[in-house]
C-alpha positions in Angstrom: -14.8 0.4 2.9 -14.3 3.3 0.9 -11.1 4.7 1.2 -12.1 8.4 -0.2 -15.1 8.4 2.5 -12.8 7.3 5.2 -10.4 10.2 4.4 -12.9 12.8 3.8 -14.3 11.9 7.2 -10.9 11.7 9.2 -10.5 15.1 7.8 -13.7 16.2 9.1 -13.3 15.0 12.2 -9.6 16.3 12.4 -10.8 20.0 11.6 -13.8 19.6 14.2 -11.1 19.1 17.0 -9.4 22.2 15.7 -6.2 20.2 14.8 -4.1 21.3 11.5 -2.6 18.1 9.7 0.9 18.9 11.4 -0.7 18.5 14.8 -2.7 15.4 14.2 0.4 14.0 12.9 2.8 14.8 15.7 0.5 13.1 18.1 0.3 10.1 16.1 4.2 10.2 15.2 3.5 10.3 11.6 4.5 12.8 8.6 1.7 15.6 7.9 2.2 14.3 4.4 0.9 10.9 5.9 -2.3 12.7 7.1 -2.8 14.4 3.7 -2.8 10.8 1.8 -5.1 9.6 3.9 -7.7 12.6 4.0 -7.3 12.5 0.0 -8.1 8.7 -0.1 -4.7 8.0 -1.4 -4.0 5.2 1.3 -5.3 4.2 4.7 -3.9 4.2 7.9 -1.6 1.4 8.8 -3.3 -1.2 11.5 -1.1 -0.4 13.7 -2.1 3.3 14.5 -5.8 3.0 13.7 -6.4 2.7 17.6 -4.5 5.8 18.3 -6.1 7.7 15.4 -9.6 7.0 16.9 -8.6 7.8 20.1 -7.2 11.3 19.0 -10.4 12.1 17.0 -12.5 10.6 19.9 -14.5 8.2 17.2 -15.1 4.5 17.4 -13.3 2.0 15.0 -16.3 1.2 13.2 -16.9 4.7 12.3 -13.9 4.6 11.0 -14.2 1.7 8.9 -17.9 3.0 7.9 -16.6 6.5 7.0 -19.4 8.0 9.1 -20.6 8.7 12.5 -22.7 6.0 13.7 -26.3 6.6 14.5 -27.8 6.0 18.0 -30.1 2.9 16.7 -27.5 1.3 14.8 -27.8 -2.2 15.2 -23.5 -2.4 13.5 -21.7 -5.0 15.6 -18.1 -5.0 15.1 -15.0 -6.6 16.9 -12.8 -4.6 17.0 -9.9 -6.8 17.2 -11.3 -8.5 14.0 -11.6 -5.4 12.3 -8.1 -4.8 13.3 -6.8 -8.0 12.1 -8.6 -8.0 8.8 -7.0 -4.7 8.0 -3.7 -6.5 8.7 -4.3 -9.1 6.7 -5.0 -6.8 3.8 -2.3 -4.8 4.2 -0.2 -7.9 4.3 -1.8 -9.0 1.0 -1.0 -5.6 -1.0 2.9 -6.0 0.4 2.6 -10.0 -0.7 1.3 -8.6 -4.3 4.3 -6.2 -4.5 6.9 -9.0 -4.1 4.8 -11.1 -6.5 4.9 -8.6 -9.2 8.9 -8.6 -8.5 9.6 -12.0 -8.6 7.5 -12.6 -12.0 9.6 -9.3 -13.3 12.8 -11.8 -12.3 11.2 -15.0 -14.3 10.2 -13.0 -17.2 14.0 -11.8 -17.4 15.4 -14.8 -16.8 13.2 -15.8 -19.5 14.5 -13.1 -22.1 17.9 -14.2 -21.3 17.2 -17.6 -22.1 15.6 -16.5 -25.4 18.6 -14.5 -26.3 21.0 -17.4 -26.5 19.0 -19.0 -29.2 19.2 -15.6 -31.5 22.4 -14.9 -33.7 24.1 -15.7 -36.3 23.8 -12.2 -38.3 24.1 -8.7 -37.8 20.6 -8.1 -37.4 20.0 -11.2 -35.2 23.0 -10.6 -33.1 21.2 -6.7 -32.3 17.9 -8.3 -31.1 19.9 -10.9 -29.1 22.1 -8.0 -27.5 18.8 -6.1 -26.9 17.2 -9.5 -25.5 20.0 -9.5 -23.4 20.2 -5.8 -22.0 16.4 -6.2 -21.5 16.4 -9.5 -19.5 19.5 -7.7 -17.3 17.0 -4.5 -16.7 14.1 -6.6 -15.7 15.7 -8.7 -13.5 17.3 -5.9 -11.8 14.1 -4.4 -11.7 12.2 -7.3 -10.5 14.6 -7.6 -7.4 14.5 -4.0 -6.1 10.6 -4.4 -6.4 10.6 -8.0 -4.5 13.0 -6.1 -2.0 10.5 -3.3 -1.3 7.7 -5.7 -0.9 9.5 -7.9 1.6 10.7 -4.6 3.6 7.1 -3.7 3.9 6.1 -7.2 5.4 6.0 -7.3 9.3 
């Protein structure tokens, strides 16, 4: 499953249907920028829209996943529900990864916050203590933001 190949295949099938990106986007209730991201391989269609995309382009799910039309004598057998479930799980794992990055950032921020208390006593040490304090607060804020993004993407 190569995102770029899938994107090229989506673009090819869209052009065969004489759809513009905007027309296909309207049919799928997404933006034309989303279609562009799919076609350039920057991201994959969401699992909730894949069946509609296949219907509009008149292709099968295995053809979409393979990024090419199925030959008549092909022996590949896919269960569409299993493939959709797999795509859903992959997207959920990607979102969980983002949340995990946020949690790691918050943990590192808390660790820096704790370290800043152990430094101090002279002007130079106070400077580094303040620097660690600022970094820890910034890191925790970024961690909260990233974690919130990860959780908001999960369905």
